[in-house]
C-alpha positions as CSV (number, residue, x, y, z in Angstrom):
1,M,159.6,171.2,127.3
2,D,158.8,174.8,126.2
3,E,162.5,175.7,127.0
4,L,164.0,172.8,125.0
5,P,165.9,174.0,121.9
6,L,164.3,173.2,118.6
7,G,167.2,171.2,117.4
8,L,167.2,168.9,120.4
9,L,163.4,168.5,120.2
10,L,163.6,167.2,116.6
11,T,166.6,164.9,117.6
12,L,164.5,163.4,120.3
13,L,161.6,162.9,118.1
14,A,163.8,161.2,115.5
15,I,165.2,158.9,118.2
16,L,161.8,158.0,119.5
17,I,160.5,157.2,116.0
18,I,163.4,155.0,115.5
19,L,162.7,153.2,118.8
20,S,159.0,152.8,117.7
21,A,160.3,151.3,114.5
22,F,162.6,149.0,116.4
23,F,159.6,147.6,118.5
24,S,157.3,147.3,115.5
25,S,159.9,145.5,113.4
26,A,160.9,143.2,116.4
27,E,157.3,142.2,116.9
28,T,156.7,141.2,113.3
29,G,160.1,139.6,112.9
30,M,159.8,137.5,116.0
31,M,156.2,136.3,115.1
32,S,157.2,135.7,111.5
33,L,160.0,133.3,112.3
34,N,159.7,129.8,110.7
35,R,159.4,127.6,113.8
36,Y,161.0,124.6,112.2
37,R,163.9,126.5,110.8
38,L,164.3,128.1,114.2
39,K,164.4,124.7,115.8
40,H,167.0,123.5,113.3
41,L,169.2,126.6,113.8
42,R,168.9,126.1,117.5
43,K,170.2,122.6,117.3
44,Q,173.0,123.9,115.2
45,G,174.0,126.2,118.0
46,H,173.0,129.5,116.4
47,K,173.0,132.1,119.2
48,G,170.4,134.3,117.7
49,A,168.0,131.3,117.2
50,R,168.6,130.3,120.9
51,R,167.8,133.8,122.1
52,A,164.7,134.0,119.9
53,S,163.5,130.6,121.1
54,R,163.8,131.7,124.8
55,L,161.6,134.7,124.1
56,L,159.1,132.7,122.1
57,K,158.6,130.1,124.8
58,R,156.4,132.6,126.5
59,P,154.8,134.7,123.7
60,D,152.6,136.4,126.2
61,R,155.6,138.0,128.0
62,L,157.3,138.9,124.7
63,I,154.2,140.6,123.4
64,S,153.6,142.5,126.7
65,L,157.3,143.7,126.7
66,I,157.1,144.9,123.0
67,L,153.7,146.6,123.5
68,I,154.8,148.3,126.8
69,G,157.8,149.6,125.0
70,N,156.2,150.7,121.8
71,N,153.3,152.4,123.5
72,L,155.5,154.1,126.0
73,V,157.6,155.5,123.1
74,N,154.6,156.6,121.1
75,F,153.0,158.4,124.0
76,I,156.2,160.3,124.6
77,T,156.6,161.0,120.9
78,A,153.0,162.4,120.8
79,S,153.7,164.7,123.8
80,L,156.9,166.0,122.3
81,F,155.4,166.5,118.8
82,T,152.4,168.4,120.2
83,V,154.8,170.9,122.0
84,L,156.8,171.2,118.7
85,A,153.5,171.8,116.6
86,I,152.4,174.5,119.1
87,R,155.7,176.3,118.9
88,L,155.5,176.3,115.1
89,W,151.9,176.8,114.4
90,G,150.3,177.9,117.6
91,D,146.9,176.7,118.4
92,T,146.5,175.4,114.9
93,G,149.2,172.9,115.8
94,L,146.8,171.1,118.2
95,I,144.8,170.1,115.0
96,L,147.8,169.5,112.8
97,A,149.9,167.5,115.3
98,P,147.7,164.3,115.4
99,I,147.4,164.3,111.6
100,I,151.0,164.7,110.9
101,L,152.3,162.5,113.6
102,T,149.9,159.7,112.5
103,I,151.2,159.8,109.0
104,V,154.8,159.9,110.1
105,I,154.4,157.0,112.6
106,L,152.4,154.9,110.1
107,I,155.1,155.3,107.3
108,F,158.3,155.3,109.4
109,A,157.5,153.4,112.5
110,E,154.8,150.9,111.5
111,I,154.3,149.9,107.8
112,T,158.0,150.2,106.5
113,P,159.7,148.5,109.5
114,K,157.0,145.8,109.7
115,T,157.2,145.1,105.9
116,I,161.0,144.7,106.2
117,A,160.7,142.4,109.1
118,A,158.1,140.3,107.4
119,L,160.3,139.9,104.3
120,H,163.5,139.2,106.4
121,P,162.3,137.9,109.8
122,E,165.7,136.3,110.8
123,K,167.7,139.4,109.9
124,I,165.5,141.6,112.3
125,A,164.5,139.1,115.0
126,F,168.0,137.6,115.8
127,P,169.8,140.9,116.4
128,A,166.6,142.3,118.2
129,S,166.4,139.3,120.5
130,S,169.5,140.3,122.4
131,I,168.1,143.8,123.1
132,L,164.6,142.4,124.0
133,L,166.2,140.0,126.5
134,V,167.9,142.9,128.3
135,L,164.7,145.0,128.2
136,L,162.8,142.0,129.6
137,R,165.0,141.9,132.7
138,L,164.7,145.8,133.1
139,F,160.9,145.7,132.7
140,T,160.3,142.5,134.5
141,P,158.0,144.1,137.2
142,F,155.9,146.0,134.6
143,V,155.7,142.9,132.4
144,W,154.6,140.8,135.3
145,A,151.9,143.2,136.4
146,V,150.5,143.6,132.9
147,N,150.7,139.8,132.3
148,S,148.9,139.1,135.5
149,I,145.9,141.1,134.6
150,T,145.8,140.1,130.9
151,N,146.3,136.4,131.8
152,G,143.6,136.5,134.3
153,L,141.2,138.1,131.8
154,L,142.2,135.5,129.2
155,K,141.5,132.7,131.7
156,L,138.0,134.0,132.4
157,L,137.4,134.0,128.6
158,G,138.5,130.3,128.4
159,F,141.9,130.6,127.0
160,D,145.3,129.3,128.3
161,P,147.9,132.2,127.8
162,T,150.8,129.9,128.4
163,H,149.7,127.3,125.8
164,I,151.7,127.2,122.6
165,G,150.0,125.8,119.6
166,N,150.7,122.3,118.4
167,E,153.7,122.5,116.1
168,Q,153.5,118.9,115.0
169,L,152.9,118.6,111.2
170,S,150.2,116.5,109.7
171,A,151.0,114.4,106.6
172,D,149.1,116.9,104.3
173,E,151.0,119.9,105.8
174,L,154.3,118.0,105.3
175,R,153.3,117.4,101.6
176,T,152.7,121.1,101.2
177,I,156.1,122.0,102.7
178,V,157.9,119.5,100.6
179,G,156.1,120.7,97.4
180,D,157.0,124.3,98.2
181,A,160.7,123.7,99.0
182,G,161.6,124.8,95.5
183,P,165.5,124.6,94.7
184,H,166.3,123.8,98.4
185,I,165.2,120.2,97.7
186,P,165.9,118.7,94.2
187,R,162.8,117.9,92.3
188,R,163.5,114.1,92.3
189,H,164.0,114.1,96.1
190,Q,160.7,116.0,96.5
191,G,159.0,113.3,94.5
192,M,160.6,110.5,96.6
193,L,159.6,112.2,99.8
194,L,156.0,112.7,98.6
195,N,155.9,109.1,97.5
196,I,156.9,108.0,100.9
197,L,154.0,110.0,102.4
198,D,151.6,108.5,99.8
199,L,152.4,104.9,100.8
200,E,149.9,105.1,103.6
201,Q,147.2,106.0,101.1
202,A,147.8,102.8,99.0
203,S,147.5,99.1,99.8
204,V,149.1,96.0,98.4
205,E,146.2,95.4,96.0
206,D,147.1,98.7,94.3
207,I,150.5,97.6,93.1
208,M,150.6,93.7,93.3
209,I,151.1,91.5,90.3
210,P,147.6,90.2,89.6
211,R,146.8,86.5,89.9
212,S,146.4,86.2,86.0
213,E,150.0,87.3,85.5
214,I,151.7,85.2,88.1
215,L,154.5,83.1,86.6
216,G,155.3,80.0,88.6
217,I,155.9,76.3,88.3
218,D,153.5,73.4,88.9
219,L,155.0,70.6,91.0
220,D,152.4,68.2,89.5
221,S,153.9,68.6,86.1
222,D,156.2,65.9,84.7
223,D,160.0,66.4,84.8
224,D,160.3,67.7,81.3
225,T,157.6,70.3,81.7
226,L,159.0,71.3,85.0
227,L,162.5,71.7,83.6
228,A,161.2,73.7,80.6
229,Q,159.2,76.0,82.9
230,L,162.4,76.7,85.0
231,Q,164.4,77.4,81.9
232,S,161.8,79.9,80.5
233,L,161.1,81.9,83.7
234,D,163.3,85.0,83.9
235,V,162.1,86.1,87.4
236,T,164.2,86.0,90.5
237,R,161.7,84.4,92.8
238,I,159.4,81.8,91.4
239,P,156.1,80.7,93.1
240,V,155.8,77.0,93.4
241,Y,152.2,75.5,93.4
242,K,150.4,72.3,93.1
243,K,147.7,71.9,90.3
244,D,146.3,75.4,91.1
245,I,147.9,78.8,91.9
246,N,145.7,78.9,95.0
247,N,147.8,76.1,96.4
248,I,151.1,77.8,96.6
249,V,153.5,75.6,98.6
250,G,156.6,77.9,98.4
251,I,158.9,80.2,96.8
252,L,162.0,79.2,94.7
253,H,165.0,81.5,94.3
254,Q,166.6,81.4,90.8
255,R,170.1,81.1,92.4
256,T,169.2,77.7,93.9
257,V,167.8,76.2,90.7
258,S,171.1,74.9,89.6
259,R,171.2,72.7,92.7
260,T,168.1,70.9,91.7
261,I,169.4,69.8,88.3
262,D,171.8,66.9,88.1
263,K,174.7,66.4,85.7
264,S,172.4,64.8,83.1
265,G,170.1,67.7,83.2
266,S,167.2,66.1,85.0
267,I,165.2,67.5,87.9
268,R,166.0,66.2,91.4
269,R,162.7,66.7,93.1
270,E,163.9,65.9,96.6
271,E,166.6,68.7,96.3
272,L,164.0,71.0,94.8
273,M,161.7,70.5,97.9
274,R,164.6,71.4,100.2
275,V,165.5,74.7,98.5
276,I,161.9,75.9,98.3
277,L,161.2,78.6,100.9
278,E,157.9,78.7,102.8
279,P,155.5,81.1,101.3
280,Y,154.7,84.4,103.0
281,F,150.9,85.2,102.9
282,I,149.6,88.7,103.6
283,P,146.1,90.4,103.3
284,E,145.7,92.2,100.0
285,T,144.4,95.2,101.9
286,T,147.7,95.7,103.8
287,P,148.8,99.4,103.6
288,L,152.1,99.8,101.7
289,H,153.9,101.5,104.5
290,T,152.9,98.7,106.8
291,Q,154.0,96.0,104.3
292,L,157.3,97.8,103.8
293,F,158.0,97.5,107.5
294,N,156.8,93.9,107.6
295,F,159.2,92.9,104.8
296,Q,162.0,94.4,106.9
297,K,160.8,92.7,110.0
298,Q,160.2,89.3,108.4
299,Q,163.3,89.6,106.3
300,R,161.3,88.7,103.1
301,R,161.3,90.1,99.7
302,M,158.1,88.7,98.3
303,A,154.6,88.0,99.6
304,V,151.5,86.3,98.3
305,A,148.4,88.5,98.7
306,V,145.2,86.8,99.5
307,D,141.6,88.0,100.0
308,E,139.3,87.6,103.0
309,Y,138.6,84.0,101.9
310,G,142.3,83.0,101.5
311,V,142.2,83.0,97.7
312,V,145.4,84.1,96.2
313,Q,144.9,87.5,94.4
314,G,148.5,88.4,93.5
315,L,152.1,88.8,94.4
316,V,154.0,91.8,95.8
317,T,157.7,92.2,96.1
318,L,159.9,94.6,98.1
319,E,161.1,96.1,94.8
320,D,157.4,96.9,93.9
321,I,157.1,99.1,97.0
322,L,160.5,100.7,96.5
323,E,159.5,101.6,93.0
324,E,156.5,103.4,94.4
325,I,159.1,105.6,96.3
326,V,161.9,106.1,93.8
327,G,160.0,105.4,90.5
328,E,160.4,102.7,87.9
329,F,163.9,101.6,87.4
330,T,164.0,102.8,83.9
331,S,165.0,106.0,82.2
332,N,161.6,107.0,80.8
333,L,158.4,105.7,82.4
334,S,156.0,106.2,79.4
335,D,158.5,104.6,77.0
336,Q,159.5,101.7,79.1
337,N,156.3,100.8,80.7
338,K,155.2,97.4,79.4
339,D,151.5,98.0,79.9
340,I,151.2,101.4,78.2
341,Y,152.2,102.1,74.5
342,T,151.8,105.3,72.5
343,L,150.2,104.7,69.1
344,P,151.2,106.5,65.8
345,D,148.0,108.6,66.1
346,G,148.9,109.9,69.5
347,T,146.4,107.7,71.4
348,L,147.5,105.1,73.9
349,M,147.2,101.3,74.0
350,I,146.8,100.2,77.6
351,D,146.8,96.6,78.8
352,G,143.7,95.6,80.7
353,T,145.8,94.3,83.7
354,A,147.5,97.7,84.2
355,T,146.6,99.1,87.5
356,V,144.7,102.3,87.7
357,R,147.4,103.8,90.1
358,E,150.1,102.9,87.6
359,I,148.2,104.7,84.7
360,N,147.7,107.8,86.8
361,K,151.3,107.9,87.8
362,V,152.7,107.2,84.3
363,L,150.4,109.5,82.3
364,D,149.8,112.0,85.1
365,W,146.0,111.3,84.8
366,S,143.4,111.3,87.6
367,L,141.3,108.3,87.1
368,P,139.2,107.3,90.1
369,T,141.2,104.9,92.4
370,E,138.4,104.0,94.8
371,G,136.9,100.6,93.8
372,A,138.4,98.8,90.9
373,K,142.2,98.5,90.9
374,T,142.9,97.6,87.3
375,L,141.8,99.1,84.0
376,N,140.0,95.9,83.2
377,G,138.0,96.2,86.5
378,L,137.4,99.9,86.0
379,L,135.9,99.5,82.5
380,L,133.8,96.6,83.6
381,E,132.6,98.6,86.5
382,Q,131.4,101.3,84.2
383,L,129.9,99.0,81.6
384,Q,128.4,96.6,84.1
385,S,128.7,93.8,81.6
386,F,131.2,91.9,79.6
387,P,131.6,93.9,76.3
388,D,132.3,92.9,72.8
389,A,135.3,94.6,71.3
390,A,135.0,98.2,69.9
391,V,132.8,99.4,72.9
392,C,133.6,102.9,73.9
393,V,133.2,104.4,77.3
394,Q,134.1,107.7,79.0
395,I,135.5,107.9,82.5
396,A,135.9,111.4,83.9
397,N,137.9,113.3,81.2
398,Y,139.2,110.2,79.4
399,D,137.9,108.1,76.5
400,F,138.4,104.4,76.3
401,E,137.8,101.9,73.4
402,V,137.8,98.3,74.2
403,L,140.0,96.5,71.6
404,E,140.2,92.9,72.8
405,V,138.2,90.8,75.2
406,K,139.4,87.2,76.1
407,D,138.2,84.9,78.9
408,N,135.9,87.6,80.2
409,I,138.8,89.9,80.7
410,I,139.4,93.1,78.8
411,Q,142.9,92.5,77.4
412,S,143.6,95.9,75.9
413,A,142.0,99.3,75.3
414,R,142.7,102.5,73.4
415,A,142.7,105.5,75.6
416,S,143.0,109.3,75.2
417,A,142.6,112.4,77.4
418,R,140.0,114.9,76.3
419,A,141.1,118.6,76.1
420,S,140.1,120.4,79.3
421,D,138.1,123.6,79.2
422,E,141.0,125.7,80.3
423,D,143.0,124.6,77.1
């Protein structure tokens, strides 16, 4: 080496530093690849993604290959640079060589290439994978020998070197990915995807039409009253009961109502009983994602929710669940919602039957959803008694003033959110 020309020595050092930078960037690039995007590109037939996937199937072999190459290059570099330093500075070069070489390798062969690879892993890893596959074939004996020793040591320590971590996503992890998708997924589509994931956290009782708001017809009514009820109802599917809403006998579709009325405008009860569909009862605690599947399986669009004693608690429709995914079928939730109104002073008038989930969604609030499902229930839970009007109560960071109480039910309340400390 003492006889090598100075120019050739410098050229060899530059080449070795470039090789060291290649191995460093390849290691960071390969390990920084997004596994889910890699899987997608592989299915699309991307050659670089296929090569990278082959290498990543055995990360122990890949790491061994890269480290063998990188360490071999760095050792040769250190030897050559020591010779160069001695030529230039004599014995002082033995002291200066490690210091200078460490700085050069850190900057040009480690930090810079690894940073670039971390920022653009695909641009580095995909081209590098073709070279790494060739090197893997050339260095197979060395890689095998090193792996045999290291894998044996890992097994003694209780690790499986061939095991690849579970790549399955949990629901919470998927929520994070969707939320961080940015412009790649439109905001409205992100909301829909997140709402689908949230279905499993809500049950029928969170969104059902409560028993007190069910609109139906009573078969025990006289013909005139029955006809008036049919004419006044503007719902598509009408619950039919006898005497009490707990005794629902069927569901009547509006499109069949005309068959039950004769030319003189009178009700034909026999025909009415023929067109009534059998009611579909479900537990009120059924998760929404399960009920969505059940609606599809049963080919139904409305269900009667009952409690553990079989008492009717409310109604839920397929549309109600779909609205949980796509949002209300209106242009502006806060303006169109029938249960929430904005008053001139900026406070809110909220109907007592409004669900806590609905209030949180429309107003972007965070009222507690465990326990009571409606505002009426939530306020009664806090007050622990039936209040007179004008009673005030604070729940979390929100103030409520009871405005009207009727039949032991809070009909309406004024609400406002307190300014947070951060504001």
